[in-house]
One Martini backbone bead per residue (centre of mass of N, CA, C, O) as a GRO file, in nm:
protein
  350
    1UNK     BB    1  -1.724  -1.013   3.586
    2UNK     BB    2  -1.944  -1.155   3.415
    3UNK     BB    3  -2.163  -0.941   3.459
    4UNK     BB    4  -2.007  -0.705   3.339
    5UNK     BB    5  -1.963  -0.828   3.060
    6UNK     BB    6  -2.265  -0.865   2.990
    7UNK     BB    7  -2.342  -0.565   3.007
    8UNK     BB    8  -2.156  -0.469   2.780
    9UNK     BB    9  -2.272  -0.654   2.558
   10UNK     BB   10  -2.564  -0.531   2.575
   11UNK     BB   11  -2.467  -0.242   2.461
   12UNK     BB   12  -2.426  -0.390   2.201
   13UNK     BB   13  -2.504  -0.342   1.858
   14UNK     BB   14  -2.517  -0.631   1.625
   15UNK     BB   15  -2.730  -0.614   1.395
   16UNK     BB   16  -2.572  -0.471   1.170
   17UNK     BB   17  -2.340  -0.672   1.148
   18UNK     BB   18  -2.518  -0.921   1.089
   19UNK     BB   19  -2.651  -0.810   0.835
   20UNK     BB   20  -2.392  -0.778   0.668
   21UNK     BB   21  -2.297  -1.074   0.687
   22UNK     BB   22  -2.552  -1.192   0.553
   23UNK     BB   23  -2.516  -1.044   0.281
   24UNK     BB   24  -2.231  -1.167   0.219
   25UNK     BB   25  -2.267  -1.497   0.331
   26UNK     BB   26  -2.523  -1.550   0.476
   27UNK     BB   27  -2.729  -1.717   0.666
   28UNK     BB   28  -2.554  -1.856   0.948
   29UNK     BB   29  -2.236  -1.840   0.893
   30UNK     BB   30  -2.202  -1.566   1.079
   31UNK     BB   31  -2.175  -1.519   1.436
   32UNK     BB   32  -2.086  -1.257   1.616
   33UNK     BB   33  -2.176  -1.316   1.911
   34UNK     BB   34  -2.054  -1.599   1.928
   35UNK     BB   35  -1.761  -1.518   1.887
   36UNK     BB   36  -1.736  -1.326   2.126
   37UNK     BB   37  -1.816  -1.530   2.348
   38UNK     BB   38  -1.583  -1.732   2.299
   39UNK     BB   39  -1.349  -1.535   2.349
   40UNK     BB   40  -1.427  -1.456   2.640
   41UNK     BB   41  -1.411  -1.782   2.724
   42UNK     BB   42  -1.147  -1.903   2.564
   43UNK     BB   43  -1.236  -1.989   2.280
   44UNK     BB   44  -1.257  -2.129   1.975
   45UNK     BB   45  -1.450  -1.971   1.718
   46UNK     BB   46  -1.334  -2.189   1.503
   47UNK     BB   47  -1.307  -2.411   1.232
   48UNK     BB   48  -1.053  -2.513   1.040
   49UNK     BB   49  -1.196  -2.717   0.856
   50UNK     BB   50  -1.434  -2.539   0.767
   51UNK     BB   51  -1.259  -2.314   0.649
   52UNK     BB   52  -1.112  -2.491   0.438
   53UNK     BB   53  -1.368  -2.587   0.289
   54UNK     BB   54  -1.466  -2.309   0.201
   55UNK     BB   55  -1.217  -2.231   0.035
   56UNK     BB   56  -1.214  -2.475  -0.155
   57UNK     BB   57  -1.498  -2.433  -0.276
   58UNK     BB   58  -1.442  -2.152  -0.391
   59UNK     BB   59  -1.212  -2.237  -0.584
   60UNK     BB   60  -1.366  -2.452  -0.742
   61UNK     BB   61  -1.596  -2.272  -0.849
   62UNK     BB   62  -1.409  -2.078  -1.002
   63UNK     BB   63  -1.288  -2.286  -1.197
   64UNK     BB   64  -1.555  -2.385  -1.322
   65UNK     BB   65  -1.644  -2.099  -1.426
   66UNK     BB   66  -1.350  -2.032  -1.595
   67UNK     BB   67  -1.260  -2.269  -1.789
   68UNK     BB   68  -1.385  -2.178  -2.058
   69UNK     BB   69  -1.209  -1.932  -2.102
   70UNK     BB   70  -0.938  -2.083  -2.127
   71UNK     BB   71  -1.023  -2.252  -2.370
   72UNK     BB   72  -1.087  -2.017  -2.561
   73UNK     BB   73  -0.806  -1.892  -2.562
   74UNK     BB   74  -0.656  -2.133  -2.683
   75UNK     BB   75  -0.823  -2.162  -2.942
   76UNK     BB   76  -0.780  -1.873  -3.052
   77UNK     BB   77  -0.471  -1.879  -3.061
   78UNK     BB   78  -0.443  -2.121  -3.253
   79UNK     BB   79  -0.622  -2.013  -3.480
   80UNK     BB   80  -0.460  -1.755  -3.531
   81UNK     BB   81  -0.193  -1.891  -3.608
   82UNK     BB   82  -0.297  -2.051  -3.851
   83UNK     BB   83  -0.417  -1.818  -4.019
   84UNK     BB   84  -0.165  -1.638  -4.034
   85UNK     BB   85   0.027  -1.844  -4.173
   86UNK     BB   86  -0.145  -1.900  -4.428
   87UNK     BB   87  -0.164  -1.604  -4.521
   88UNK     BB   88   0.140  -1.564  -4.570
   89UNK     BB   89   0.167  -1.788  -4.791
   90UNK     BB   90  -0.066  -1.683  -4.997
   91UNK     BB   91  -0.097  -1.331  -4.975
   92UNK     BB   92   0.032  -1.190  -4.728
   93UNK     BB   93   0.027  -0.926  -4.509
   94UNK     BB   94  -0.266  -0.816  -4.531
   95UNK     BB   95  -0.413  -1.079  -4.471
   96UNK     BB   96  -0.272  -1.132  -4.203
   97UNK     BB   97  -0.379  -0.879  -4.056
   98UNK     BB   98  -0.682  -0.938  -4.090
   99UNK     BB   99  -0.674  -1.205  -3.939
  100UNK     BB  100  -0.573  -1.093  -3.673
  101UNK     BB  101  -0.808  -0.892  -3.618
  102UNK     BB  102  -1.029  -1.103  -3.607
  103UNK     BB  103  -0.910  -1.258  -3.368
  104UNK     BB  104  -0.870  -1.015  -3.173
  105UNK     BB  105  -1.167  -0.942  -3.130
  106UNK     BB  106  -1.241  -1.209  -2.999
  107UNK     BB  107  -1.024  -1.196  -2.779
  108UNK     BB  108  -1.113  -0.926  -2.657
  109UNK     BB  109  -1.398  -1.016  -2.560
  110UNK     BB  110  -1.300  -1.232  -2.363
  111UNK     BB  111  -1.121  -1.049  -2.183
  112UNK     BB  112  -1.341  -0.848  -2.099
  113UNK     BB  113  -1.524  -1.049  -1.957
  114UNK     BB  114  -1.312  -1.143  -1.753
  115UNK     BB  115  -1.236  -0.864  -1.637
  116UNK     BB  116  -1.518  -0.789  -1.525
  117UNK     BB  117  -1.519  -1.015  -1.311
  118UNK     BB  118  -1.272  -0.918  -1.152
  119UNK     BB  119  -1.373  -0.632  -1.088
  120UNK     BB  120  -1.625  -0.723  -0.930
  121UNK     BB  121  -1.476  -0.864  -0.704
  122UNK     BB  122  -1.314  -0.619  -0.601
  123UNK     BB  123  -1.551  -0.423  -0.552
  124UNK     BB  124  -1.723  -0.602  -0.363
  125UNK     BB  125  -1.509  -0.646  -0.145
  126UNK     BB  126  -1.462  -0.348  -0.070
  127UNK     BB  127  -1.754  -0.280  -0.003
  128UNK     BB  128  -1.782  -0.490   0.224
  129UNK     BB  129  -1.553  -0.381   0.396
  130UNK     BB  130  -1.671  -0.093   0.447
  131UNK     BB  131  -1.946  -0.178   0.561
  132UNK     BB  132  -1.832  -0.328   0.807
  133UNK     BB  133  -1.666  -0.093   0.933
  134UNK     BB  134  -1.914   0.097   0.982
  135UNK     BB  135  -2.044  -0.116   1.200
  136UNK     BB  136  -1.796  -0.180   1.386
  137UNK     BB  137  -1.695   0.089   1.508
  138UNK     BB  138  -1.914   0.161   1.721
  139UNK     BB  139  -1.880  -0.099   1.895
  140UNK     BB  140  -1.575  -0.089   1.946
  141UNK     BB  141  -1.562   0.214   2.068
  142UNK     BB  142  -1.755   0.155   2.298
  143UNK     BB  143  -1.573  -0.048   2.439
  144UNK     BB  144  -1.339   0.151   2.476
  145UNK     BB  145  -1.489   0.345   2.672
  146UNK     BB  146  -1.481   0.139   2.916
  147UNK     BB  147  -1.145   0.129   2.923
  148UNK     BB  148  -1.047   0.451   2.821
  149UNK     BB  149  -1.277   0.628   2.746
  150UNK     BB  150  -1.456   0.861   2.565
  151UNK     BB  151  -1.228   1.023   2.435
  152UNK     BB  152  -1.072   0.796   2.296
  153UNK     BB  153  -1.311   0.676   2.139
  154UNK     BB  154  -1.378   0.936   1.979
  155UNK     BB  155  -1.109   0.976   1.835
  156UNK     BB  156  -1.093   0.703   1.693
  157UNK     BB  157  -1.365   0.717   1.546
  158UNK     BB  158  -1.319   0.970   1.375
  159UNK     BB  159  -1.063   0.870   1.233
  160UNK     BB  160  -1.186   0.614   1.107
  161UNK     BB  161  -1.398   0.753   0.929
  162UNK     BB  162  -1.192   0.908   0.761
  163UNK     BB  163  -1.036   0.664   0.657
  164UNK     BB  164  -1.269   0.520   0.516
  165UNK     BB  165  -1.334   0.748   0.317
  166UNK     BB  166  -1.055   0.775   0.183
  167UNK     BB  167  -1.010   0.479   0.099
  168UNK     BB  168  -1.264   0.452  -0.066
  169UNK     BB  169  -1.186   0.669  -0.274
  170UNK     BB  170  -0.911   0.554  -0.369
  171UNK     BB  171  -0.990   0.257  -0.446
  172UNK     BB  172  -1.280   0.294  -0.596
  173UNK     BB  173  -1.231   0.587  -0.755
  174UNK     BB  174  -0.917   0.537  -0.855
  175UNK     BB  175  -0.768   0.263  -0.872
  176UNK     BB  176  -0.965   0.078  -1.033
  177UNK     BB  177  -1.009   0.264  -1.281
  178UNK     BB  178  -0.704   0.278  -1.350
  179UNK     BB  179  -0.675  -0.025  -1.405
  180UNK     BB  180  -0.867  -0.027  -1.644
  181UNK     BB  181  -0.706   0.168  -1.821
  182UNK     BB  182  -0.450   0.000  -1.832
  183UNK     BB  183  -0.575  -0.244  -1.975
  184UNK     BB  184  -0.683  -0.101  -2.232
  185UNK     BB  185  -0.407   0.009  -2.325
  186UNK     BB  186  -0.272  -0.267  -2.362
  187UNK     BB  187  -0.465  -0.365  -2.582
  188UNK     BB  188  -0.442  -0.122  -2.781
  189UNK     BB  189  -0.127  -0.158  -2.827
  190UNK     BB  190  -0.184  -0.440  -3.007
  191UNK     BB  191  -0.316  -0.338  -3.280
  192UNK     BB  192  -0.021  -0.252  -3.326
  193UNK     BB  193   0.319  -0.266  -3.393
  194UNK     BB  194   0.315  -0.004  -3.265
  195UNK     BB  195   0.429   0.192  -2.993
  196UNK     BB  196   0.184   0.401  -2.806
  197UNK     BB  197   0.093   0.308  -2.474
  198UNK     BB  198   0.317   0.210  -2.274
  199UNK     BB  199   0.397   0.467  -2.109
  200UNK     BB  200   0.115   0.534  -2.002
  201UNK     BB  201   0.066   0.264  -1.857
  202UNK     BB  202   0.315   0.285  -1.671
  203UNK     BB  203   0.230   0.543  -1.529
  204UNK     BB  204  -0.033   0.433  -1.407
  205UNK     BB  205   0.095   0.201  -1.253
  206UNK     BB  206   0.280   0.376  -1.069
  207UNK     BB  207   0.063   0.554  -0.942
  208UNK     BB  208  -0.107   0.334  -0.811
  209UNK     BB  209   0.114   0.202  -0.640
  210UNK     BB  210   0.203   0.457  -0.485
  211UNK     BB  211  -0.072   0.534  -0.365
  212UNK     BB  212  -0.116   0.274  -0.195
  213UNK     BB  213   0.147   0.286  -0.031
  214UNK     BB  214   0.101   0.566   0.093
  215UNK     BB  215  -0.167   0.510   0.230
  216UNK     BB  216  -0.065   0.287   0.416
  217UNK     BB  217   0.154   0.454   0.564
  218UNK     BB  218  -0.028   0.680   0.675
  219UNK     BB  219  -0.228   0.509   0.838
  220UNK     BB  220  -0.016   0.372   1.019
  221UNK     BB  221   0.097   0.635   1.136
  222UNK     BB  222  -0.161   0.734   1.272
  223UNK     BB  223  -0.200   0.488   1.460
  224UNK     BB  224   0.069   0.511   1.613
  225UNK     BB  225   0.040   0.799   1.721
  226UNK     BB  226  -0.222   0.748   1.873
  227UNK     BB  227  -0.111   0.507   2.045
  228UNK     BB  228   0.104   0.699   2.200
  229UNK     BB  229  -0.113   0.921   2.320
  230UNK     BB  230  -0.413   0.855   2.398
  231UNK     BB  231  -0.382   0.624   2.616
  232UNK     BB  232  -0.219   0.790   2.824
  233UNK     BB  233  -0.436   0.998   2.884
  234UNK     BB  234  -0.653   0.794   2.975
  235UNK     BB  235  -0.487   0.660   3.205
  236UNK     BB  236  -0.452   0.913   3.375
  237UNK     BB  237  -0.754   0.956   3.432
  238UNK     BB  238  -0.812   0.683   3.559
  239UNK     BB  239  -0.608   0.699   3.790
  240UNK     BB  240  -0.731   0.948   3.923
  241UNK     BB  241  -1.014   0.832   3.978
  242UNK     BB  242  -0.934   0.582   4.143
  243UNK     BB  243  -0.774   0.735   4.364
  244UNK     BB  244  -1.002   0.922   4.450
  245UNK     BB  245  -1.197   0.692   4.533
  246UNK     BB  246  -0.997   0.546   4.742
  247UNK     BB  247  -0.991   0.808   4.942
  248UNK     BB  248  -1.255   0.735   5.047
  249UNK     BB  249  -1.400   0.684   5.329
  250UNK     BB  250  -1.497   0.332   5.357
  251UNK     BB  251  -1.546   0.314   5.008
  252UNK     BB  252  -1.278   0.313   4.849
  253UNK     BB  253  -1.219   0.010   4.795
  254UNK     BB  254  -1.481  -0.048   4.641
  255UNK     BB  255  -1.444   0.152   4.412
  256UNK     BB  256  -1.173   0.040   4.312
  257UNK     BB  257  -1.275  -0.248   4.249
  258UNK     BB  258  -1.502  -0.175   4.051
  259UNK     BB  259  -1.329  -0.017   3.850
  260UNK     BB  260  -1.136  -0.249   3.780
  261UNK     BB  261  -1.353  -0.442   3.672
  262UNK     BB  262  -1.463  -0.264   3.444
  263UNK     BB  263  -1.197  -0.226   3.292
  264UNK     BB  264  -1.140  -0.527   3.243
  265UNK     BB  265  -1.404  -0.592   3.093
  266UNK     BB  266  -1.367  -0.384   2.869
  267UNK     BB  267  -1.106  -0.506   2.750
  268UNK     BB  268  -1.218  -0.784   2.685
  269UNK     BB  269  -1.444  -0.698   2.491
  270UNK     BB  270  -1.277  -0.529   2.299
  271UNK     BB  271  -1.088  -0.761   2.205
  272UNK     BB  272  -1.312  -0.951   2.109
  273UNK     BB  273  -1.426  -0.762   1.893
  274UNK     BB  274  -1.160  -0.723   1.740
  275UNK     BB  275  -1.107  -1.020   1.666
  276UNK     BB  276  -1.376  -1.065   1.521
  277UNK     BB  277  -1.326  -0.846   1.309
  278UNK     BB  278  -1.073  -0.976   1.187
  279UNK     BB  279  -1.205  -1.239   1.101
  280UNK     BB  280  -1.419  -1.111   0.917
  281UNK     BB  281  -1.224  -0.971   0.722
  282UNK     BB  282  -1.079  -1.229   0.628
  283UNK     BB  283  -1.331  -1.371   0.520
  284UNK     BB  284  -1.418  -1.156   0.311
  285UNK     BB  285  -1.118  -1.173   0.152
  286UNK     BB  286  -1.012  -1.461   0.099
  287UNK     BB  287  -1.170  -1.579  -0.144
  288UNK     BB  288  -1.132  -1.347  -0.352
  289UNK     BB  289  -0.820  -1.357  -0.347
  290UNK     BB  290  -0.794  -1.654  -0.437
  291UNK     BB  291  -0.942  -1.618  -0.704
  292UNK     BB  292  -0.745  -1.414  -0.826
  293UNK     BB  293  -0.487  -1.585  -0.798
  294UNK     BB  294  -0.587  -1.822  -0.969
  295UNK     BB  295  -0.637  -1.661  -1.227
  296UNK     BB  296  -0.347  -1.567  -1.266
  297UNK     BB  297  -0.223  -1.850  -1.285
  298UNK     BB  298  -0.388  -1.941  -1.532
  299UNK     BB  299  -0.285  -1.723  -1.726
  300UNK     BB  300   0.011  -1.803  -1.705
  301UNK     BB  301  -0.030  -2.092  -1.806
  302UNK     BB  302  -0.150  -2.023  -2.082
  303UNK     BB  303   0.094  -1.858  -2.180
  304UNK     BB  304   0.295  -2.095  -2.177
  305UNK     BB  305   0.139  -2.282  -2.380
  306UNK     BB  306   0.108  -2.054  -2.634
  307UNK     BB  307   0.384  -1.916  -2.700
  308UNK     BB  308   0.510  -2.101  -2.937
  309UNK     BB  309   0.238  -2.026  -3.144
  310UNK     BB  310   0.182  -1.739  -3.081
  311UNK     BB  311   0.137  -1.421  -3.082
  312UNK     BB  312   0.297  -1.165  -2.917
  313UNK     BB  313   0.041  -0.987  -2.864
  314UNK     BB  314  -0.121  -1.200  -2.711
  315UNK     BB  315   0.084  -1.242  -2.488
  316UNK     BB  316   0.072  -0.948  -2.384
  317UNK     BB  317  -0.227  -0.956  -2.305
  318UNK     BB  318  -0.199  -1.177  -2.091
  319UNK     BB  319   0.006  -1.020  -1.921
  320UNK     BB  320  -0.190  -0.785  -1.859
  321UNK     BB  321  -0.394  -0.950  -1.701
  322UNK     BB  322  -0.206  -1.049  -1.476
  323UNK     BB  323  -0.125  -0.760  -1.380
  324UNK     BB  324  -0.410  -0.660  -1.316
  325UNK     BB  325  -0.473  -0.869  -1.099
  326UNK     BB  326  -0.243  -0.788  -0.914
  327UNK     BB  327  -0.354  -0.504  -0.854
  328UNK     BB  328  -0.622  -0.601  -0.732
  329UNK     BB  329  -0.499  -0.764  -0.505
  330UNK     BB  330  -0.353  -0.525  -0.378
  331UNK     BB  331  -0.601  -0.353  -0.315
  332UNK     BB  332  -0.749  -0.557  -0.133
  333UNK     BB  333  -0.512  -0.618   0.061
  334UNK     BB  334  -0.474  -0.331   0.165
  335UNK     BB  335  -0.759  -0.288   0.277
  336UNK     BB  336  -0.752  -0.525   0.477
  337UNK     BB  337  -0.474  -0.485   0.634
  338UNK     BB  338  -0.527  -0.201   0.735
  339UNK     BB  339  -0.762  -0.281   0.932
  340UNK     BB  340  -0.631  -0.512   1.082
  341UNK     BB  341  -0.384  -0.352   1.191
  342UNK     BB  342  -0.541  -0.127   1.327
  343UNK     BB  343  -0.689  -0.301   1.535
  344UNK     BB  344  -0.434  -0.422   1.661
  345UNK     BB  345  -0.303  -0.158   1.752
  346UNK     BB  346  -0.534  -0.048   1.925
  347UNK     BB  347  -0.555  -0.291   2.117
  348UNK     BB  348  -0.259  -0.288   2.221
  349UNK     BB  349  -0.236   0.033   2.304
  350UNK     BB  350  -0.525   0.036   2.483
   0.00000   0.00000   0.00000
């Protein structure tokens, strides 16, 4: 059994996967082969304490990096409120509006800088996710070929490549740019006291949310349908081959035993590679998602602090930032969980 498992592992080329993980996390942080080997041997592949320390350090670094922006936002909001109130008392509405626009331009530049950093996190995370799936799929479905047959592995592999391409196009080419347009429309809508772009921004918000939910449901449905049909066909072929081999006089029992060992080893390696892939996907997405969630919480906290003194349009801008980050979190989370659940479904049903 161990020899058979080792031979199957030797057939897997994990150099591409390791190269991608090194590019994402740095050299020596995540050893794919080591994780697979530990899972095959029934060991826990990672230290919970080390994982918690890594996540904590990532959140701390993000807070240290962004804390100046939160301080700038509070200072600008307070300064704007003071200038606007004094202008109303001394000169009237025109001066008050000019003062607000001056503060708003400065406030706008700070929010755009912050928003660009959030967008970069979401784009980089999704790009890393798709790059890893492109190199994980060949190794994973090669292992599946040992346990369920080449036909099942080929069908799953082709479908997965199509899913990766479609999801990549929807999330990176449609969803994230649409979220950027939504954010800019929300800011532009606050330039005037008249409501001009709120309905358009709401429409874009609803389209993006519906598109991502529909994509998630369709992909999960495809995986379930494949899981109900393809493995049964493969198992029927395997059963026929094993029974045909066992019927050969003299060596039938040996052939049946060897075939059973190979199939069992193939399933073990396939599931080990699948679990390692799930762990890698979660590691790739965990820290960026927590950074985005922390940033959203901080913007909500800043909004609560300055609401009693600041202009309502500035408060709406901060609310738009928080909602935009929520959409980005949703996009990254959908991309991650879609592949995690897909691997889990395929492993369980095959």
